[in-house]
N, C-alpha and C positions, 0 to 999 in steps of 0.2 A: 202366642204365634206371632213371627215376624212377618210383615207385611212389606213388600217392596213394589214400588210404583215403576213400571216400565213405559216409555215413550215408545211407541212402534213407528217408525218412520218406513214404510213400504217400498217409497220411489218409483222408479220407473222401469220400463220393461221387464225382465224377468224377476223383479224385484219382490212383487207382491205373490209370485208363485212360488219363491224361496221362502218368504216370510212367512207363509202358511205352515211350512214344514217345521221352521222355526216356535213357531206357535204350538204345535201339536207338541213339539219337545217338551216346551216349557208347561205345558198342562200336566204333562205326564210326570215331569220333575216335581210339579205341586203335588200330585196323588203320590208319590212316592216318599215325600218329606212332609208328615204330618205338622211341622213348626213352621212351615213356610207357604205364604200367601202371596201370588203373583197378582197384582192389579195392572191389567194391560189396557193401554190407551193408544187407540190407534189415530194419528193424525197425517196431513198430507205434508210432503215434501218434494222439491225437485219440480221437474215440468210438469206432471199431475197436479201440485199444488199452485203453479202459475196460471195453468189453462182454467182452473176451477176459482181462482182467488184474485189472478192478478199480479201474485206475490210468490216467488218459488220458496221462500222460507215466510209463512205468514204470521201474524201474531198470536193466531189459536197454538199454532205448532211452539212456536217460541213459548208461551204460558206451558205448555206441556210438558215440555223438554225441562224449563225452569223447576217444575213441581217434581220432577221424574227421580229416583234414585240412580237409573242408569237408563241409557238410550240405546235400543237396538234398531240400526238403520239398514234399510235396504239398498239397492243399486237405483242410483240415478243417471239421466242424461238420455239424450235423443240422438237420431242419427243425423248425419250434417244437414240434410234437406228440412227436417222437422224442427233443427235446433233455431235455423234461420228464422222460423216464426216466432222467436222470442227475443225480446232487446238483450242486446248483449249484457248488460251489466244484471239481467234478471235470469240467464242462462244457468242451468243448475250449480255448476261447479262455482261461477262467481257469485250468483244471486243466492245460494242457500249451503254449498259446502264450506266455503272458506270462512263465511259468517257464523257457521256453528261451531266451527274451531276456535273462532275469535273470542265468541261470545264466553265459552267455557274454558280457555285456555288449555286446550287438549295438546299441550306441549311434546309429549311422548305416545308415540305410534310404535306399537309391538306387532310385529310379522312373522311368526314362527313359519319357517321353511323347514318344513318337518316330512320327510319320506323315509318310513321304515322299510327296512329289506324286502319285507313281502308285499309294500306297493311300487317297488321299482320299476316296476313294467310300465308304471305312467311316465316314467321318466326319458327323454330323448337322449339320454346319456348312457354311455357304454356301461354296464354291468361292473366291471371291474373299477369305474371311476366312481360311482354310487356305493362301492363297497358293502359295509354292513348297514349301511342308510346315512341319512342326511338330517341332523339336526341343528339348524340355526335358528338363533333370536337375532331378529335385525330389528335395532332400534333406530328411528329416525325422527331427529326433531321436525315438528310439525306445524308450529306457528310463527316462524321468523324465517329470514333469508331472502331469496329471491323473490319467491311466491308473495310475502308480505310486505316487501318494500315498495317505496314510492315509485309510479310509474306515470310517464308522459309521453303524449306523441304529439306530433306536429310536423311544421313545415319551416325549413331554415331559411335563410336570408337568400339562399340561392335557388329557393323553390323546391328544395328537395325533402321529400317526406322523411323523418326520424323516429325512432322510438328510444327511450329511455328508463331503463328500470334498475332498481338500486338492490344490491345485496346487503343488507346490514343485520349485524348481530350484536348485542352486548355482551360483556360477561357474564352477567347473570343469566342470561338464556342460554349462552353455551354451559355454564356450570350445572346447571339444574337437569339437562338432560345427560350431560358425562355422568353425573353421580348415579342417575339411574342405571345407564350402563354398567357401571361399578358394581351396584347393589345386586343387579341381576346376575352378574357374572359371578359375585361370591356365593350365590345359591347354584351354581353351576360348575363348570370346569377352572373357573378363575384364570381364565385367558379372554382378554378383549380385544379384539382387532378395532383400531380406529383408523377411520378412512377419512381421508383427506387430500387435499391438493395444494400443499404449502409450496409447493416449486413453483406455483403462478399466483395463487390466490391469498392476498395477505388476511382474508376472512379465516384461511385455515392456519396461517401464522398464528393467529390469538387463539382459535380451538386448540390448537395444539399445544398452547403455553397452559392453557387451563386443565387439560388433560394430564399434563405432567404434574400441575399442582395437586390436582385432588388424587392421584396416583399416591399421593404421600399419606391420605386418609383411608387408603386400601392397599397397604403395601403385598399383601398376599396376591394381589391380582397382576399377571403379567400382561402388561401393553404392548402390543404389537402394531406398530405404526405403519399404514400402507397407503400408497396413491391410489385414488379412487379408481383409474383406468385398470390398474393392476389388479385390484379387487374384481373388478367387472370378468378380467381374464381367468382368475383363480377360482371364479365361483361356477366357471365351465370344466376348469382342466384339473382341480382338486376341491370340490365343495366342503370335503370333510375336514379340512385343514381349520375352517371357521367354526366356533362356538356362537361368542357374542359379537355382534356388529354395531357400530355405534357411528352415525354420521347425521350431517346436517341436511335440510329440507330436500332439496333438488338431488342431491346424492343419492338419499334414500327412495325418494319417487322412483327413479331409474332402476337401482339396483334391486328393490323389492319386487319389481316387476320381472328383474331377470331371475329373481328368486323362484317366482312362478314358473318360467320358461324351463327353468333346470327340474322343477317337479312335474312338468308335463303341461300345466295349466294353473291360471290364476285362481282356478274354480277350487283348488286343494289348497287354498292361502286364506284363512280367517284373519282379522285383525284388531287391535284392541287402540283407542285412543282416548290416553287417559290425561285428566287435569288434576288440579289440586283439591278440586270438591266435586266434579262429575266427570264421567266418562262415556265415551259412547263406542258402541261396537260395530262392527261391518264385514262385510265379504271385501276381499281386495278387488274382484273381478268388475267389470263392466255391467252396463245393463241389457248387454245383448240383445238390441231390439230386433234383429233378423230372427230369433228363435223365440220372442217373448210370445206366450199364449199357445206353444207348441207341446208344453209339458215335458221337455227333454232337459231341460237344465239342472246340472247336478247342485243340490242344495247343502254340499258338503261344508264349504266357505261359510254360508249363513248358519248352519249349525254348529261349525265350530267356534264361530262368533258367540254364540249363546254359551258354550263351555268356557271361553274366555271370560265373559261376564260373570257367570257362576262363580270363578275363582276368584277374579280380582276385584270384583265390586259385592260380592255377597259371600264371599270366605267359604264357597262350597267345593272345597279342592276334592274331595272325594267323590263328589258328584261328577264335577268334571272330568275328573279321570274316567269315571265310566263312559260318559257320552264319548270321549276321545275312541275308547276301547270298541263302543259300539258301531260308531262310522267305520272305523277302519275294519271291524270283523265283518261288514257288510261287503265290502270291496274284497276282502280276503276269500268270502264264500263264492266270489267269483259273479258278481252283480256290480251294473253300473248304467248310468246314463248315457245316450249317443253321444253328447256333446263332448263326453271326455274318451269314449271307446269308440271303436269302429265296429261294425256286425263282424261277428266270428271271434272279436276280442274277449267277449265278454259275455253275460246274459244281461239284454239291455231291459231296463224297466224304466217307468216314468220318474218324474220328479216326485210325485205323490207317493209312488211306490217304495223308491228308496227311502224316504222318509218315514213311512210307516215300518220298514225293515228296521232301520235305526231304533225306533221306537220299542220294536218287539225286541231286539236285543237287550235294549235298556231295562226293560220290564223285567226281563230275567235275571238282572243281577241283584244281588244283595244290595242292600241300602248301606 
């Protein structure tokens, strides 16, 4: 029997609610697969951790993550008013999330923008635009660029406040994420859209040069170079033109959220953050403190992150596919939660009921 140790970072807001549904699924997967055992370790992370320990990424949590074979992370963050109760450097994004990425060098962020035709009603786009469905793998560099560059604030000699933030990449950082893009493209349609802004940014000039060099190692892949602003436009006008999209950190942050928009909600977008030795998996949506505790948050993105973990960290490809089918099957049966659907659009169920329905469908599938 293979034992996988998983650190569970439930986080803040709706994080603990959707994490409960992820745990239900993991328990069922374990029951269905006699050769697999999941050792689950709950630890604090984010604002909840700060208020309990004074640190948003406490030493106990670091130790649990160091030990884990994979990390399953919920949502973090508070509303603006409550965030002000936490020192700036300990606020969840700065004090927990960025250090998590840095600690494990999770340089490759995978965000599937996936909407089969049967779920097209979730999208705000016209049926003619969605066509037979949207299936994009958006790959974002996650530990470089503007977010991780040198930062400085101060007052100049004229008494004016200023800020300075550095966008920095070296060729090794670019090459490793570009190579991931090519490898994923080889397994899909062999077309990779390279997202850049080389008409303005010299970082994109270097980025494009590395893409061209790496393309020689993957000659079967067609590279389509497209400016980031044009990519944003075409994601709305013609999303089906994309298959694999590769981009730097800030572009990926923005376009992946836009991807959630064309699906109808970030609640329909799980994600994987992979490093050379360890990966973490998380829903792309926020902590939604306004609906926390109401039992109306859809756990699709959280459970989808479990599916990505099964596939990418544990090699359980078939069970991952079963889980995707189970989740989509619940939607196709006409059930949803009120955060994704208005009354009358679907049979509304609670967070826990949606999770139970996913488990029931998964349990009925052959292993």
